[in-house]
C-alpha positions as CSV (number, residue, x, y, z in Angstrom):
1,M,-30.7,-15.3,-58.4
2,N,-32.9,-12.2,-58.3
3,P,-30.8,-9.2,-57.1
4,S,-33.6,-8.2,-54.6
5,V,-33.6,-11.6,-53.1
6,T,-29.8,-11.6,-52.9
7,A,-29.8,-8.2,-51.1
8,A,-32.5,-9.5,-48.7
9,V,-30.5,-12.6,-47.9
10,I,-27.3,-10.6,-47.3
11,A,-29.2,-8.1,-45.1
12,A,-30.7,-11.0,-43.1
13,I,-27.3,-12.6,-42.6
14,A,-25.8,-9.2,-41.5
15,A,-28.6,-8.7,-39.1
16,I,-28.3,-12.2,-37.6
17,V,-24.6,-11.8,-37.1
18,G,-24.4,-8.0,-36.4
19,V,-27.1,-7.6,-33.8
20,P,-25.6,-10.2,-31.4
21,L,-22.1,-8.8,-32.0
22,A,-23.2,-5.3,-31.3
23,G,-24.9,-6.5,-28.1
24,Y,-21.8,-8.3,-27.0
25,F,-19.6,-5.3,-27.6
26,S,-22.1,-3.0,-25.9
27,Y,-22.2,-5.4,-22.9
28,R,-18.3,-5.5,-22.7
29,S,-18.1,-1.8,-22.9
30,T,-20.7,-1.3,-20.1
31,M,-19.1,-3.9,-17.9
32,S,-15.7,-2.3,-18.3
33,S,-17.1,1.1,-17.5
34,V,-18.9,-0.2,-14.4
35,R,-15.7,-2.0,-13.3
36,R,-13.7,1.3,-13.6
37,Q,-16.4,3.1,-11.6
38,V,-16.3,0.5,-8.8
39,Q,-12.5,0.5,-8.7
40,T,-12.5,4.3,-8.6
41,A,-15.0,4.4,-5.7
42,Q,-13.1,1.6,-3.9
43,F,-9.8,3.4,-4.3
44,S,-11.4,6.6,-3.0
45,E,-12.6,4.9,0.2
46,V,-9.2,3.2,0.8
47,L,-7.4,6.5,0.2
48,K,-9.7,8.2,2.8
49,K,-9.0,5.5,5.3
50,R,-5.2,5.8,4.6
51,I,-5.4,9.5,5.1
52,E,-6.9,8.7,8.5
53,V,-4.5,5.9,9.5
54,Y,-1.1,6.8,8.0
55,P,-0.6,10.0,10.0
56,K,-0.8,7.8,13.1
57,L,2.0,5.6,11.7
58,W,4.0,8.7,10.9
59,E,3.5,9.9,14.5
60,I,5.0,6.6,15.8
61,H,8.1,7.0,13.7
62,I,8.6,10.6,14.7
63,R,8.2,9.8,18.3
64,Y,10.4,6.7,18.4
65,E,13.0,7.7,15.8
66,T,13.4,11.3,15.0
67,N,12.3,12.9,18.3
68,W,14.0,10.2,20.4
69,D,17.3,11.0,18.7
70,L,16.7,14.8,19.0
71,D,15.9,14.4,22.7
72,G,19.2,12.5,23.2
73,K,17.3,9.5,24.6
74,Q,19.0,6.1,24.8
75,K,17.5,3.4,22.6
76,T,17.0,0.6,25.1
77,G,15.2,-2.7,25.2
78,A,12.2,-0.9,26.7
79,W,12.3,1.5,23.7
80,A,12.3,-1.4,21.3
81,L,9.3,-3.0,23.1
82,E,7.3,0.3,23.3
83,Y,8.0,1.0,19.6
84,R,7.0,-2.5,18.5
85,D,3.8,-2.4,20.7
86,A,2.8,1.0,19.2
87,L,3.1,-0.5,15.7
88,N,1.1,-3.6,16.7
89,R,-1.7,-1.5,18.1
90,L,-1.9,0.6,14.9
91,N,-1.8,-2.6,12.8
92,L,-4.9,-3.9,14.7
93,E,-6.7,-0.6,14.0
94,G,-5.8,0.0,10.4
95,G,-3.4,-2.5,9.0
96,V,-5.9,-3.8,6.4
97,F,-5.6,-0.4,4.7
98,F,-1.8,-0.5,4.3
99,S,-0.4,-1.2,0.9
100,Q,1.4,-4.5,0.6
101,A,4.8,-2.7,0.2
102,L,4.1,-0.7,3.4
103,Y,3.0,-3.8,5.3
104,D,6.1,-5.6,4.2
105,K,8.2,-2.8,5.7
106,I,6.2,-2.7,8.9
107,F,6.7,-6.5,9.2
108,Q,10.4,-6.0,8.8
109,L,10.4,-3.2,11.4
110,R,8.4,-5.2,13.9
111,A,10.8,-8.1,13.4
112,R,13.8,-6.0,14.0
113,L,12.2,-4.3,17.1
114,H,11.2,-7.7,18.4
115,E,14.8,-9.0,18.0
116,A,16.1,-5.9,19.8
117,A,13.6,-6.3,22.7
118,Q,14.5,-10.0,23.0
119,E,18.2,-9.4,22.9
120,T,18.4,-6.4,25.1
121,P,17.4,-6.0,28.8
122,P,14.8,-3.2,29.3
123,D,17.4,-0.8,30.6
124,G,20.2,-2.0,28.4
125,L,21.3,-0.3,25.2
126,V,20.2,-1.8,21.9
127,A,23.3,-2.7,19.8
128,K,24.3,0.0,17.3
129,D,24.0,-2.3,14.3
130,K,20.4,-3.2,15.3
131,V,19.5,0.5,15.8
132,D,21.0,1.2,12.4
133,E,18.9,-1.7,10.8
134,I,15.8,-0.3,12.4
135,R,16.5,3.2,11.2
136,F,17.2,1.8,7.7
137,V,13.8,0.1,7.5
138,V,12.1,3.3,8.5
139,Y,14.0,5.8,6.4
140,G,15.7,3.7,3.7
141,G,19.0,4.6,2.1
142,N,21.4,3.5,-0.7
143,G,18.5,3.9,-3.2
144,Q,16.2,1.7,-1.2
145,P,12.9,3.2,-0.1
146,G,12.2,3.1,3.6
147,L,8.8,2.7,5.2
148,S,8.4,6.5,5.4
149,T,9.0,6.9,1.7
150,I,6.4,4.2,0.9
151,E,3.9,5.7,3.3
152,K,4.3,9.1,1.6
153,D,4.1,7.6,-1.9
154,D,0.9,5.7,-0.9
155,L,-0.7,9.0,-0.1
156,G,0.5,10.6,-3.3
157,S,3.3,12.8,-2.0
158,Y,5.9,11.4,-4.4
159,G,3.7,10.8,-7.4
160,S,0.3,9.4,-8.2
161,S,-1.3,7.3,-5.5
162,E,-1.9,3.7,-6.4
163,I,-3.5,0.9,-4.6
164,Q,-1.0,-1.8,-5.7
165,R,1.1,-1.2,-8.8
166,R,4.5,-0.6,-7.2
167,T,7.8,-2.0,-8.3
168,D,9.9,-0.8,-5.4
169,R,9.5,-4.0,-3.4
170,A,12.7,-4.1,-1.5
């Protein structure tokens, strides 16, 4: 076969195969870039909302845990009910922006508070073991992160903020 014809046939085959492949890879690269841009924008919006909502959650813990203890107040059935209701109100307002790990801890905390409120008369003292369970959910211990640790981590205090790539599910 004539070398010119052979070269033309090879060039035609390369064009027939190469152009669609180049288009495919260009499309994939563009879609990947767009996906990253959308995820970055979405993460930014979620983080802004978390910055608005998480301090309200922090305030609830400081009021019903830290300051309650510092003020020497008794942890009664009424305390458990107020604490649980404050969490429920915040959950209605911004729970959709909680990370799953944080939401899991809030669920545990609300369950413990609900049990305490059901088991204890409003003016009766919550059992010490129940108070300790509640405090453990909030502050953690024994290498287990508490709700407060997860909350800070979600905002980037203990490392890079992430939407949902956590392995500390306890």
